[in-house]
C-alpha positions as CSV (number, residue, x, y, z in Angstrom):
1,M,-9.3,46.3,9.6
2,A,-9.5,42.6,9.4
3,L,-6.7,40.6,11.0
4,P,-4.5,38.5,8.7
5,S,-5.3,34.8,8.6
6,P,-2.7,32.4,10.1
7,Q,0.1,31.3,7.7
8,A,0.3,27.7,6.7
9,R,3.6,25.8,6.4
10,P,6.0,27.5,3.9
11,E,5.6,24.5,1.6
12,V,1.9,25.0,1.5
13,E,2.1,28.8,1.0
14,R,4.2,28.2,-2.1
15,L,2.0,25.4,-3.4
16,K,0.0,25.6,-6.5
17,A,-2.9,23.2,-5.8
18,Y,-4.1,20.6,-8.3
19,S,-7.4,21.8,-9.6
20,A,-9.8,19.8,-11.7
21,P,-12.9,21.6,-13.1
22,L,-15.5,19.1,-12.1
23,E,-18.6,21.3,-11.7
24,G,-21.4,21.5,-14.3
25,R,-20.6,18.1,-15.9
26,R,-23.8,16.3,-15.3
27,N,-26.0,15.4,-18.3
28,L,-23.2,16.0,-20.8
29,L,-21.1,13.5,-22.8
30,R,-18.1,13.2,-20.4
31,L,-15.0,12.6,-22.5
32,D,-12.7,14.8,-20.4
33,F,-11.6,12.8,-17.3
34,N,-11.3,9.3,-18.6
35,E,-14.3,8.0,-16.6
36,N,-16.4,5.0,-17.4
37,T,-19.1,6.5,-19.6
38,M,-21.8,3.8,-19.2
39,G,-21.9,3.5,-15.4
40,P,-21.3,0.6,-13.1
41,S,-22.7,-3.0,-13.2
42,P,-26.4,-3.3,-12.4
43,R,-25.2,-5.4,-9.4
44,V,-23.6,-2.3,-7.9
45,A,-26.9,-0.4,-8.2
46,E,-28.8,-3.3,-6.6
47,A,-26.2,-3.5,-3.7
48,I,-26.5,0.2,-3.0
49,R,-30.3,0.1,-3.0
50,A,-30.2,-2.8,-0.6
51,F,-27.7,-1.1,1.7
52,P,-29.1,-1.4,5.3
53,V,-30.1,1.9,6.8
54,D,-28.8,0.9,10.2
55,Q,-25.3,0.6,8.9
56,I,-25.1,4.3,8.2
57,A,-24.7,5.0,11.9
58,I,-21.9,2.4,12.2
59,Y,-18.2,3.0,11.3
60,P,-17.3,1.1,8.2
61,E,-15.8,-2.4,8.3
62,Y,-13.4,-3.7,5.6
63,D,-13.5,-7.4,6.3
64,G,-13.6,-9.2,2.9
65,L,-12.8,-6.3,0.6
66,R,-9.1,-7.0,0.4
67,E,-9.9,-10.7,-0.1
68,A,-12.4,-9.9,-2.8
69,L,-9.8,-7.8,-4.7
70,L,-7.2,-10.6,-4.5
71,A,-9.7,-13.2,-5.7
72,N,-10.6,-11.0,-8.6
73,L,-6.9,-10.5,-9.5
74,E,-6.1,-14.2,-9.1
75,S,-9.0,-15.2,-11.4
76,S,-7.9,-12.8,-14.2
77,P,-6.3,-14.4,-17.3
78,A,-2.9,-13.1,-16.3
79,G,-3.3,-14.0,-12.6
80,L,-0.7,-13.1,-10.0
81,A,3.0,-14.1,-9.9
82,S,2.8,-15.0,-6.2
83,A,0.2,-15.6,-3.6
84,L,-0.8,-12.3,-1.9
85,T,-2.5,-11.8,1.5
86,P,-4.7,-9.0,2.8
87,A,-1.6,-7.5,4.4
88,H,-0.3,-6.8,0.8
89,V,-3.4,-4.6,0.1
90,G,-4.1,-1.0,1.3
91,I,-7.5,0.6,0.9
92,F,-7.9,4.3,0.2
93,N,-10.5,6.9,-0.6
94,G,-9.5,6.9,-4.3
95,V,-6.1,6.5,-5.8
96,D,-5.6,10.3,-5.3
97,A,-5.6,9.6,-1.5
98,A,-3.2,6.7,-2.0
99,I,-0.8,8.9,-3.9
100,H,-1.0,11.6,-1.2
101,A,-0.4,8.9,1.5
102,V,2.5,7.4,-0.2
103,I,4.3,10.7,-0.6
104,H,3.4,11.7,2.9
105,A,4.8,8.5,4.3
106,Y,8.0,8.4,2.3
107,G,8.8,11.9,1.1
108,A,10.5,14.6,3.2
109,A,11.8,18.1,2.6
110,G,14.8,18.0,0.4
111,D,14.0,14.5,-1.0
112,T,13.5,14.0,-4.7
113,L,10.4,12.7,-6.5
114,L,11.3,11.4,-9.9
115,T,8.7,11.1,-12.7
116,T,8.2,11.8,-16.4
117,S,6.7,14.8,-18.1
118,P,3.9,15.3,-18.9
119,T,2.2,13.0,-16.5
120,F,-0.7,13.0,-14.0
121,G,-0.9,16.4,-12.5
122,Y,-1.5,15.4,-8.9
123,Y,2.0,13.9,-8.2
124,A,3.7,17.4,-8.2
125,P,1.4,19.1,-5.6
126,C,1.6,16.1,-3.3
127,A,5.4,16.2,-3.5
128,G,5.3,20.0,-3.0
129,M,3.3,19.6,0.2
130,Q,6.2,17.7,1.7
131,G,8.8,20.1,0.4
132,M,10.2,17.6,-2.0
133,A,12.2,18.5,-5.2
134,I,10.5,17.3,-8.4
135,E,12.6,15.9,-11.2
136,A,10.3,15.5,-14.3
137,V,12.1,13.8,-17.2
138,P,10.5,14.6,-20.6
139,H,9.3,11.8,-22.8
140,E,11.4,11.2,-26.0
141,L,10.0,12.7,-29.2
142,P,8.6,11.8,-31.6
143,G,6.1,9.3,-30.1
144,F,6.3,10.2,-26.4
145,V,8.7,7.3,-25.8
146,F,9.5,6.4,-22.2
147,P,12.9,8.0,-21.4
148,M,14.5,4.9,-20.1
149,Q,18.2,5.9,-20.2
150,A,17.5,9.3,-18.6
151,I,15.4,7.6,-15.8
152,R,18.2,5.0,-15.2
153,A,20.7,7.8,-14.9
154,A,18.4,9.8,-12.5
155,L,18.0,6.7,-10.3
156,L,21.7,6.6,-9.7
157,R,21.2,9.8,-7.7
158,K,18.9,7.8,-5.4
159,P,15.6,9.7,-5.5
160,R,13.3,8.9,-2.7
161,I,10.3,8.0,-4.9
162,L,9.9,7.2,-8.6
163,M,6.3,7.7,-9.8
164,L,5.4,5.8,-13.0
165,C,2.0,6.2,-14.6
166,N,1.7,3.2,-16.8
167,P,0.1,3.7,-19.3
168,N,0.9,7.3,-18.8
169,N,-1.8,9.9,-18.6
170,P,-2.0,11.9,-20.8
171,T,0.5,10.5,-23.4
172,G,-0.5,6.9,-23.3
173,T,3.2,5.9,-23.0
174,R,3.5,2.2,-22.1
175,L,6.3,0.5,-20.2
176,P,6.5,-3.3,-20.3
177,A,6.3,-5.0,-16.9
178,A,9.8,-6.4,-17.3
179,Q,11.2,-2.9,-17.6
180,V,9.3,-1.7,-14.6
181,L,10.8,-4.5,-12.6
182,E,14.3,-3.8,-14.0
183,L,14.0,-0.2,-12.7
184,A,12.9,-1.2,-9.3
185,I,15.5,-3.9,-8.9
186,A,18.2,-1.5,-10.0
187,A,17.2,1.1,-7.4
188,P,16.5,-0.7,-4.1
189,E,16.7,2.5,-2.1
190,T,14.0,4.2,-4.2
191,L,10.3,3.5,-3.7
192,V,9.0,2.8,-7.2
193,V,5.2,3.5,-7.4
194,V,3.4,2.3,-10.5
195,D,0.1,4.0,-11.1
196,E,-1.9,1.3,-13.0
197,L,-5.3,3.1,-13.3
198,Y,-5.4,2.4,-17.1
199,E,-3.7,-0.9,-17.4
200,A,-6.9,-2.8,-18.1
201,F,-7.1,-1.2,-21.6
202,T,-3.6,-2.3,-22.6
203,G,-2.5,-5.1,-20.3
204,D,0.8,-3.8,-19.0
205,S,0.3,-4.7,-15.3
206,V,3.4,-5.7,-13.3
207,L,1.2,-7.8,-10.9
208,P,1.5,-11.0,-13.0
209,S,5.3,-10.7,-12.8
210,V,6.3,-9.4,-9.4
211,D,7.0,-11.1,-6.1
212,F,6.9,-8.3,-3.6
213,H,9.2,-10.2,-1.2
214,D,11.9,-10.1,-3.9
215,V,11.1,-6.5,-4.9
216,P,9.9,-4.9,-1.7
217,N,10.5,-1.3,-3.0
218,L,7.7,-1.6,-5.6
219,L,4.1,-0.5,-4.9
220,V,1.2,-0.8,-7.4
221,L,-1.8,1.5,-7.4
222,R,-5.2,0.3,-8.7
223,S,-8.7,1.7,-8.9
224,L,-12.3,0.8,-9.8
225,A,-13.0,4.3,-11.2
226,K,-12.0,4.0,-14.9
227,T,-13.2,0.5,-15.6
228,A,-15.9,-0.5,-13.1
229,G,-17.5,3.0,-13.0
230,L,-17.1,3.8,-9.3
231,A,-15.4,7.2,-9.8
232,G,-18.0,9.0,-7.8
233,L,-17.7,6.7,-4.8
234,R,-13.9,6.9,-4.5
235,I,-12.1,3.7,-3.9
236,G,-8.4,2.9,-4.6
237,F,-6.0,0.2,-3.7
238,A,-2.2,-0.1,-3.2
239,L,-0.6,-3.5,-3.5
240,G,3.0,-4.2,-2.3
241,H,5.2,-5.6,0.4
242,P,3.3,-5.7,3.7
243,D,5.8,-3.4,5.4
244,V,5.3,-0.7,2.7
245,V,1.5,-1.0,2.8
246,D,1.7,-0.7,6.6
247,R,3.8,2.5,6.5
248,V,1.5,4.1,4.0
249,G,-1.5,3.1,6.0
250,R,-0.1,4.8,9.1
251,V,-0.7,8.3,7.6
252,T,-4.3,7.7,6.7
253,G,-7.4,7.9,8.9
254,P,-8.9,4.7,10.2
255,Y,-12.2,5.2,8.4
256,D,-11.3,7.1,5.3
257,V,-13.3,4.7,3.0
258,N,-17.0,4.7,3.7
259,S,-19.3,1.8,4.1
260,L,-21.3,2.4,0.9
261,V,-18.3,2.3,-1.4
262,V,-17.2,-1.0,0.3
263,T,-20.6,-2.5,-0.6
264,A,-20.3,-1.1,-4.2
265,A,-16.8,-2.3,-4.6
266,M,-17.6,-5.8,-3.5
267,A,-20.5,-5.9,-6.0
268,A,-18.3,-4.6,-8.8
269,L,-15.5,-7.1,-8.1
270,A,-18.1,-9.9,-8.2
271,D,-19.2,-8.9,-11.7
272,Q,-16.0,-8.9,-13.7
273,P,-17.7,-9.9,-16.9
274,Y,-19.5,-6.6,-16.9
275,T,-16.2,-4.7,-16.6
276,D,-14.6,-6.9,-19.2
277,A,-17.5,-6.1,-21.6
278,Y,-17.1,-2.4,-21.0
279,V,-13.3,-2.5,-21.7
280,E,-13.9,-4.5,-24.9
281,E,-16.4,-1.9,-26.1
282,V,-14.0,0.9,-25.3
283,L,-11.3,-0.8,-27.4
284,R,-13.7,-1.2,-30.3
285,A,-14.7,2.4,-30.1
286,R,-11.0,3.4,-29.9
287,N,-10.2,1.4,-33.1
288,W,-13.2,3.0,-34.8
289,L,-12.1,6.5,-33.9
290,V,-8.5,5.9,-34.9
291,T,-9.6,4.7,-38.3
292,E,-11.7,7.8,-38.8
293,L,-8.8,10.1,-37.6
294,T,-6.4,8.3,-40.0
295,R,-8.8,8.6,-42.9
296,Q,-9.2,12.3,-42.4
297,R,-5.4,12.8,-41.9
298,A,-5.9,14.2,-38.5
299,I,-2.9,14.8,-36.2
300,Y,-3.3,12.5,-33.2
301,H,-1.5,10.2,-30.8
302,A,-3.1,7.0,-29.5
303,A,-1.0,4.6,-27.5
304,G,-2.3,3.3,-24.2
305,G,-5.3,3.9,-21.9
306,N,-8.8,4.8,-22.7
307,Y,-7.9,8.2,-24.2
308,L,-5.9,9.7,-27.0
309,L,-4.5,13.1,-28.0
310,L,-5.8,15.1,-30.9
311,W,-4.4,18.3,-32.4
312,P,-7.3,20.4,-33.9
313,R,-6.6,22.9,-36.7
314,R,-8.2,25.6,-34.5
315,S,-7.2,26.6,-31.0
316,S,-7.7,23.7,-28.6
317,E,-9.3,26.0,-26.1
318,T,-11.8,27.3,-28.6
319,V,-12.6,23.8,-29.9
320,E,-13.0,22.6,-26.2
321,A,-15.5,25.4,-25.5
322,E,-17.5,24.8,-28.7
323,L,-17.7,21.1,-28.0
324,R,-19.0,21.9,-24.5
325,A,-21.7,24.1,-26.0
326,A,-22.7,21.1,-28.1
327,G,-22.9,19.0,-24.9
328,I,-19.6,17.2,-25.2
329,L,-16.7,17.6,-22.7
330,V,-13.1,17.1,-23.7
331,R,-9.9,18.3,-22.0
332,S,-7.6,21.0,-23.5
333,M,-3.9,20.3,-22.9
334,A,-3.0,24.0,-23.5
335,G,0.2,25.0,-21.7
336,K,1.3,21.4,-21.0
337,P,4.9,20.5,-22.1
338,Q,5.2,18.6,-25.4
339,I,1.4,18.4,-25.9
340,D,0.4,22.1,-25.9
341,G,-2.4,22.7,-28.5
342,S,-3.9,19.2,-28.2
343,L,-7.1,17.9,-26.8
344,R,-7.3,14.8,-24.6
345,I,-10.3,12.7,-25.7
346,S,-11.5,10.0,-23.4
347,I,-12.9,7.0,-25.2
348,G,-16.5,5.9,-24.5
349,T,-18.7,3.6,-26.5
350,T,-18.7,3.4,-30.3
351,E,-22.0,5.3,-30.4
352,Q,-20.6,8.0,-28.1
353,M,-17.4,8.4,-30.2
354,Q,-19.6,8.7,-33.4
355,R,-21.4,11.5,-31.7
356,F,-18.1,13.2,-30.8
357,W,-16.6,12.8,-34.2
358,Q,-19.7,14.2,-36.0
359,A,-19.6,17.3,-33.7
360,Y,-15.8,17.7,-33.8
361,Q,-15.7,17.6,-37.6
362,A,-18.3,20.4,-37.9
363,I,-16.6,22.5,-35.2
364,D,-13.0,22.1,-36.4
365,S,-13.8,22.7,-40.1
366,E,-15.1,26.2,-39.4
367,P,-12.8,29.1,-40.4
């Protein structure tokens, strides 16, 4: 008889892990995980091809990457509210790793993580790993409005962390920067973490408004996955007060981010016009699809981010499967609070959305 395996910590034994079905997605139209559907800048490909072979045997170096990110942010139309230094920037193996590190550094058993519902599914397992209690406040219906009064009331109970996905995935709910700052200022004992992975598509970033020395309990997460097309290489950033960035960095490995992605990120940050052009195309495609949905009297919700929610007449799981058979991936929201029965559709180019719409109409019209 085989011996039983060692038991993990009780928090881990009780944990339901976050699982994303990522296998078998190549060579299909990927409208399921809000990725860039065109690929990165040609400069990224050139930089990767030119990557020196001898650097593979050397531990990665990060000199210049934080500075490149800050220069990119400073040169954006909105700019930064105050001058930031490399000490304000943490580098992570994707924003997923940043979320894990933040909760590892600041969350303990019995503490509360406050967030909204539904929202990005990785917050809850990260909190569960630490034995934290999770308070998920539902969005207000109709319209999936941010539950401002309920969040304010919950902050009076001094949760350890408030996680805000802004715009929220999957509802697209948007919170103006002024209201984000209001929440952080009102709750100085709570670490307010703003996940801004989709802000480029709607312009709600808090960075043009915040001085981290005045609001040291605010941390902003950014990525090059959704806009610059580096999802497969894994790179994420956390921007905040140097003390907070330092504490989060203490629970990560010294070389978690590899040399190749550093090279790719530098090239992507240096070609902002390419990223801007992609974002503009996504917004055009989104407007085209919304026009078609409205014309056909479809039930949908489009607010922020590069995605929208669509309620098919047939089972969302059936439609998802039949779209996959047609070479198109979307994400069923079956079983999720408030949005059960819907599909989350990532927005790609106009041509890609035309292909989706043609296939969707044929599939959802079947008896």
